[in-house]
KOLLUMDO-112677 format. One record per atom (N, C-alpha, C): x, y, z; atom name; residue number from 1. Coordinates in steps of 0.001 Angstrom, whole numbers, padded with zeros to 6 digits. Each point is the difference from the previous one (the first is absolute). Example, Ala and Ser with C-alpha at 12.3 -4.5 7.8 and 13.67 -1.06 7.14 Angstrom:
REM residues 2
SITE        x        y        z  atomo  num
SITE   013190  -005690   007800      N    1
SITE  -000890   001190   000000     CA    1
SITE   000900   001200   000000      C    1
SITE  -000350   001050  -000720      N    2
SITE   000820   001190   000060     CA    2
SITE  -000770   001090   000730      C    2
REM end
This chain:
REM residues 72
SITE        x        y        z  atomo  num
SITE  -008409  -029972   055326      N    1
SITE   000370   001213  -000706     CA    1
SITE  -000971   001132   000288      C    1
SITE  -001198  -000319   000473      N    2
SITE  -000965   001065   000317     CA    2
SITE   000532   000904   001113      C    2
SITE   000605  -000626   000999      N    3
SITE   000543   000776   001110     CA    3
SITE   001161   000878  -000454      C    3
SITE   000835  -000524  -000867      N    4
SITE   001135   000788  -000496     CA    4
SITE  -000478   001201  -000800      C    4
SITE  -001012  -000193  -000830      N    5
SITE  -000528   001105  -000801     CA    5
SITE  -000667   001048   000888      C    5
SITE  -000788  -000425   000990      N    6
SITE  -000648   000947   000917     CA    6
SITE   001041   000769   000808      C    6
SITE   001071  -000682   000396      N    7
SITE   001066   000678   000737     CA    7
SITE   000695   001041  -000875      C    7
SITE   000261  -000366  -001247      N    8
SITE   000714   000897  -000914     CA    8
SITE  -000834   001212  -000391      C    8
SITE  -001259  -000190  -000307      N    9
SITE  -000833   001083  -000517     CA    9
SITE  -000643   000854   001093      C    9
SITE  -000342  -000614   001146      N   10
SITE  -000713   000721   001060     CA   10
SITE   000802   000156   001290      C   10
SITE   001072  -000767   000173      N   11
SITE   000792   000089   001222     CA   11
SITE  -000557  -000807   001148      C   11
SITE  -000821  -000998  -000280      N   12
SITE  -000589  -000845   001041     CA   12
SITE   001014  -001066   000392      C   12
SITE   000262  -000131   001306      N   13
SITE   000907  -001037   000494     CA   13
SITE  -000811  -001216   000426      C   13
SITE   000480  -001182  -000352      N   14
SITE  -000654  -001251   000361     CA   14
SITE   000898  -000745   000976      C   14
SITE  -000516  -000228   001212      N   15
SITE   000762  -000699   001028     CA   15
SITE   000234  -001444  -000434      C   15
SITE   001235  -000446   000129      N   16
SITE   000336  -001378  -000324     CA   16
SITE   000386  -000235  -001451      C   16
SITE  -000114   001018  -000848      N   17
SITE   000408  -000174  -001401     CA   17
SITE   001503   000233  -000081      C   17
SITE   000718  -000968  -000543      N   18
SITE   001463   000066   000027     CA   18
SITE   000623   000715  -001200      C   18
SITE  -000792   000312  -001047      N   19
SITE   000593   000548  -001225     CA   19
SITE  -000853   001144  -000544      C   19
SITE   000078   001178   000631      N   20
SITE  -000783   001157  -000441     CA   20
SITE   000850   000952  -000836      C   20
SITE   000690  -000524  -000984      N   21
SITE   000793   000867  -000882     CA   21
SITE  -000840   000413  -001204      C   21
SITE   000461   001022  -000711      N   22
SITE  -000744   000537  -001143     CA   22
SITE  -000038  -000981  -001165      C   22
SITE  -001146  -000012  -000685      N   23
SITE  -000159  -000825  -001198     CA   23
SITE   000022   000851  -001265      C   23
SITE  -000569   001207   000056      N   24
SITE  -000166   000840  -001189     CA   24
SITE   000898   001231   000004      C   24
SITE   000118   000643   001141      N   25
SITE   000725   001267   000098     CA   25
SITE   001492  -000228   000210      C   25
SITE   000831   000953  -000414      N   26
SITE   001443  -000125   000249     CA   26
SITE   000295  -000024   001499      C   26
SITE   001131  -000551   000360      N   27
SITE   000380  -000130   001408     CA   27
SITE   000126   001362   000670      C   27
SITE   000490   001008  -000722      N   28
SITE   000219   001323   000590     CA   28
SITE  -001232   000903  -000059      C   28
SITE  -001161  -000514  -000423      N   29
SITE  -001233   000793  -000070     CA   29
SITE  -000477   000307   001414      C   29
SITE  -000351   001270   000246      N   30
SITE  -000469   000408   001326     CA   30
SITE  -001492   000256  -000032      C   30
SITE  -000715  -000544   000955      N   31
SITE  -001433   000219   000110     CA   31
SITE  -000806  -001182  -000500      C   31
SITE  -001312   000169   000065      N   32
SITE  -000946  -001029  -000421     CA   32
SITE  -000995   000667  -000945      C   32
SITE   000068  -000287  -001304      N   33
SITE  -000710   000788  -001009     CA   33
SITE  -001520  -000077   000018      C   33
SITE  -000615  -000964   000644      N   34
SITE  -001460  -000069  -000004     CA   34
SITE  -000635   000595   001255      C   34
SITE   000799   000597   000863      N   35
SITE  -000548   000669   001181     CA   35
SITE  -000503   001384  -000376      C   35
SITE  -000997   000472   000703      N   36
SITE  -000563   001321  -000302     CA   36
SITE   000974   001130   000308      C   36
SITE   000921  -000214   000929      N   37
SITE   000941   001061   000348     CA   37
SITE   001238   000013  -000907      C   37
SITE   000050  -000867  -001000      N   38
SITE   001125  -000018  -000939     CA   38
SITE  -000171   001146  -000991      C   38
SITE   001001   000893  -000130      N   39
SITE  -000143   001152  -000905     CA   39
SITE   000043  -000427  -001469      C   39
SITE  -000969   000454  -000765      N   40
SITE  -000038  -000278  -001428     CA   40
SITE   000740   001105  -000736      C   40
SITE   001077  -000339  -000663      N   41
SITE   000811   000990  -000699     CA   41
SITE  -000809   000713  -001075      C   41
SITE  -000867  -000725  -000687      N   42
SITE  -000807   000618  -001057     CA   42
SITE  -000917   001079   000568      C   42
SITE  -000507  -000166   001213      N   43
SITE  -000888   000986   000607     CA   43
SITE   000775   001126   000655      C   43
SITE   001290  -000190   000239      N   44
SITE   000816   001088   000521     CA   44
SITE   000364   000953  -001137      C   44
SITE   000189  -000536  -001201      N   45
SITE   000346   000804  -001167     CA   45
SITE  -001239   000671  -000570      C   45
SITE  -001082  -000768  -000166      N   46
SITE  -001257   000515  -000551     CA   46
SITE  -001102  -000266   001023      C   46
SITE  -000626   001041   000563      N   47
SITE  -001012  -000189   001041     CA   47
SITE  -001168  -000863  -000472      C   47
SITE  -000686  -000583   000963      N   48
SITE  -001159  -000840  -000267     CA   48
SITE  -001030   000805  -000787      C   48
SITE  -000576  -000563  -001072      N   49
SITE  -000908   000783  -000851     CA   49
SITE  -001294   000427   000691      C   49
SITE  -000389  -000645   001076      N   50
SITE  -001231   000368   000694     CA   50
SITE   000147   001218   000886      C   50
SITE   001230   000383   000299      N   51
SITE   000232   001162   000855     CA   51
SITE   000007   001247  -000875      C   51
SITE  -000938   000890   000250      N   52
SITE  -000132   001210  -000813     CA   52
SITE  -000090   001200   000930      C   52
SITE   000743   001043  -000311      N   53
SITE  -000130   001253   000735     CA   53
SITE  -001158   000772  -000617      C   53
SITE  -001063   000153   000758      N   54
SITE  -001202   000653  -000508     CA   54
SITE   000037   001472   000373      C   54
SITE  -000198   000849  -000987      N   55
SITE  -000070   001435   000245     CA   55
SITE  -001457   000379   000227      C   55
SITE  -000258   000988   000860      N   56
SITE  -001388   000418   000227     CA   56
SITE  -000611   000591  -001269      C   56
SITE  -001283  -000250  -000185      N   57
SITE  -000718   000533  -001154     CA   57
SITE  -000227   001498   000159      C   57
SITE  -000071   000731  -001094      N   58
SITE  -000316   001425   000105     CA   58
SITE  -001378   000180   000632      C   58
SITE  -000129   000915   000891      N   59
SITE  -001271   000234   000677     CA   59
SITE  -000023  -000576   001399      C   59
SITE   001000  -000795   000370      N   60
SITE   000083  -000528   001351     CA   60
SITE  -001013  -001091   000282      C   60
SITE  -000255  -000236   001282      N   61
SITE  -000907  -001054   000439     CA   61
SITE  -001464   000364  -000174      C   61
SITE  -000327   001273  -000148      N   62
SITE  -001401   000411  -000087     CA   62
SITE  -000660  -000496  -001280      C   62
SITE   000764  -000341  -001030      N   63
SITE  -000593  -000477  -001251     CA   63
SITE  -000651  -001365   000178      C   63
SITE   000473  -000810   000946      N   64
SITE  -000605  -001301   000259     CA   64
SITE  -001276   000128   000817      C   64
SITE  -000137   001048   000780      N   65
SITE  -001147   000154   000892     CA   65
SITE  -001247   000484  -000738      C   65
SITE   000112   000450  -001246      N   66
SITE  -001167   000510  -000720     CA   66
SITE  -000932  -001109  -000451      C   66
SITE   000495  -001227  -000096      N   67
SITE  -000832  -001120  -000414     CA   67
SITE  -000608  -000636   001237      C   67
SITE  -001331   000159   000194      N   68
SITE  -000674  -000523   001184     CA   68
SITE  -000371  -001464  -000155      C   68
SITE   000240  -000592  -001140      N   69
SITE  -000390  -001376  -000212     CA   69
SITE  -001351  -000116  -000671      C   69
SITE  -000655   001125  -000387      N   70
SITE  -001283  -000054  -000708     CA   70
SITE   000256  -000447  -001426      C   70
SITE  -000603  -001103  -000381      N   71
SITE   000196  -000527  -001349     CA   71
SITE  -001249   000216  -000841      C   71
SITE  -000732   001084   000220      N   72
SITE  -001241   000216  -000746     CA   72
SITE   000199   000743  -001277      C   72
REM end
């Protein structure tokens, strides 16, 4: 059953295995849900929380250059 599960979830084919049918997913399911290239519907509707559009700070880049690293 390990080979059947790996085939179903990742799309790995095992040479010589005679019964690689689905165990968990419906017969008409398309794709392999544990592959990285499988689209996540939840992330298509709501973007990943780590992705943030950062706006530049007032004052531009020169505000970061004023700190020379002196901690005295």
